[in-house]
N, C-alpha and C positions, 0 to 999 in steps of 0.2 A: 503493501501499501504506499501511495507519495503521501509525505509530508516535509511541510518546510517548517525552518527556525519560525518562529513570531520574529523576533528581530531582526532578520535577513529582510522579510519581506517589507517591514516596519522602514527598512533602512535604505530600500530599494523605493518606496511609495515616497519617502520626503524627500531622497535627490532627486527625484522626477517633479516632483510637485513644487522647490525649491529654482527647477531650472525653465519650467515652462509654465508654473504658475496655473491655477485651476483653471480647468477645460469647460465648465460651466454646461456639462453635457446631460440630456440627449439633445440635440439640435433640432426640434421641433416646439410648434405653439401649445399641442393639447395631448392628453394623454393617447386620443383615436389615431393623431398624427405620429406618435412615437410608435403604436400600433404596425399601423401603415408602414410607417419607414422600415423597422424591423423585418417585416414579411419582404418589402417590395428591395431592402438591399443585400439580399442572398445572393451570392456570385457577382455583385456590381459594386460598384463604387459610389458614396454617398452626394458625389455629384449629377449622377445620373438618378439619383435618386429624387436629391433635389428639384429637378427637372419635372420629373412624373408629379411630384405633389405640389409644386406652381400650377399643372395643369389641369390638378383637382378641383384646387382650389379658384383656378380663375370659371371652372366647369360648375362654384358652389356644389360638388362632391363630398365633400371632407365631413359628410355626417354620415351617422349609423344607416340611416333613413335613404338616405341619398345614393349613396353604395351602392344599396337591396332593390333599388328603382331602376339603375342603370342597368341598360341591357349590355352582356358582358363584350360585347363587339366594340362597344362604343368606349367601355374599362378598359381596355385592351388599347386601343387607340390612345387614351390619355396619360398610359403607363407605359408607354413602347420603349421607352427613353431610358427604363431601368431594366430591359434584357429579359425573358423567359417570360414575356407578358403574357404571354397565352397561360400558363400557368399559376402565374403570379395573380392573376384577375380571378382566373377558379379557387384558389388560396384567399383572396380578399372576402369575393363573395361566400367564399363557404364560412368564413370568421363572423362575417355579419350576421350572416342568418340563422347562424349558434347560436350568438346573442339572442337575436330576437326570440329567437325559439328556447330557448333557456331561462337568460335574464332577462326578458320585459325590451331588449336594445338598450339593457344599462350597462353600461360599460364599466363607470363605478361601483357599481352592485359586483361584478364578475371580478375585478381586481381587489374589492375585498376580504375576500377569502383568504381562509388560511392558507400559508405557501403553497404546504407539500400539496393540497386539493387542486390549487388553482394550477401547479406546475403539470400534475396530472390530466389534468382538462386540456389544457393548452397541448400536449405533448398528444394527447387522442385525438387530435387534428391533423389531416393530411396535410403534406407539407412544411407542418409546425417540428424543429427539433428541437431540440435541447439548448442551444447558443440562442434559438430566436425567441422559444420559451423566456428562457433567463432575463433577455433585453427587455423583453415586454413586460416579467415580472418588475424586473432591479429599475428601469426608467420610465414605463407609464404606472407600474401601481408602488412605487416606493418599498420595495422590499428588499431584505439584505437576501440574493441570491447573487453570485460572481458569474459574470460570464467568462465564457473561454474562447476564445476564438485563435486564429491563425499567428496572430502578432504575438497571442501571451505565448503559445507554446514556442515561438520562433526566439522570442527573448528568454525564458526558462533556457533550454538548452544553451545556448550560448551563453547567458552567463555561468552554467553549467550545473543547474540546481535539479535538474532531470535529463537523462539518457534517452534519448530515443521518444516517443508519445506514449506516454502511460494512458491517454484516454478523456475523453470529456469529466468522464464524472471521475476519475480520481482525482484530476487537476482542480477540479470545482470544490472538491471533499477539503481537499489538500488547503486551498485558501482561505475556505467555511471556516476549518478547524482551527488555523494559525489566528486567524483574524478577529479582531472585536466583532461583535454581529450587527453592523452596523451598515443601513443600506447609502449611506455619505459616502461613507470610505470607499466601499463597493462599488458609486461609480466613478468616485472621481479616480479609483485607483484603475479600474481598467481603462478609462478616458485615459489618463494618460500614459499607458502603455501602448493602446492604440497609436498615440501622437510620437512616440520615440518610433515606435515600427516603419512607421511613413515617414520622420525626419531623420533616423541614425540606421535601425536595425534592420536595415531591409534585408527581402529576400535573396537578392544578389548585391554585390559589390558595399556592404555597411558600412556607414561614416565612422567610422570608430573613434578617430582621433578625436571628434567634437563630443563623444560619446556621455552625457553626467553620470552613466553607470560604470565607465571605462575600469576606473582605477578599481574596482570592487567583480571586474567581469572576468573571465577563464576565455574568451576570444579576444576581448580587448586589453588584453595586457600579454599578447602572443606580440612578441618580437618582430615577427614580417606586417606587412603592411596590409590589412583587413580590407581599405578602401580599392585596392588593386584583384581582391581574391574573384 
């Protein structure tokens, strides 16, 4: 089972926070927009999601009723920029119909459930996996679950905290067991990891020379030039 020393994680968090400052995530205006964004951001970047959200906003489609009443072809056109738009349109339709059927269309009511029950419900919906479910729970529901993504796995590998990929649930549990049970901390930590992954710890040619974690990173301390790897 994967485990992390609490102080090591808090040290990483503090270094990133001091370097980047608060990230003020999730970049959306309402819980429903956060849910939509979590579904649309699968296999694409946030810039493409923002374009889709802007299209939905212009079409006055950022409500449960509007999404449910919108025909699927029109919805596909509005979210085309997010990629895999047919699948994602079907997933959005499924979500809002489930919400109306089970929770009378009240997203706040759904998100107010005990976290384990909410997570199981989200995972029961086709196309919503652990990362998407935890993003919805953390950012829209403001409940303390830790989101694991490709940036997190890559950073942990390069820091020398894991060897390979222990799996989503193992890493999620390790973070949650080591850190205080605080949704604000989990929110900020995940956002800072993403910022680091985009700005320094990129998949290819990582910019180790400027990374705030270099002095405590197994990869960053290597004498070779990581920027040219």
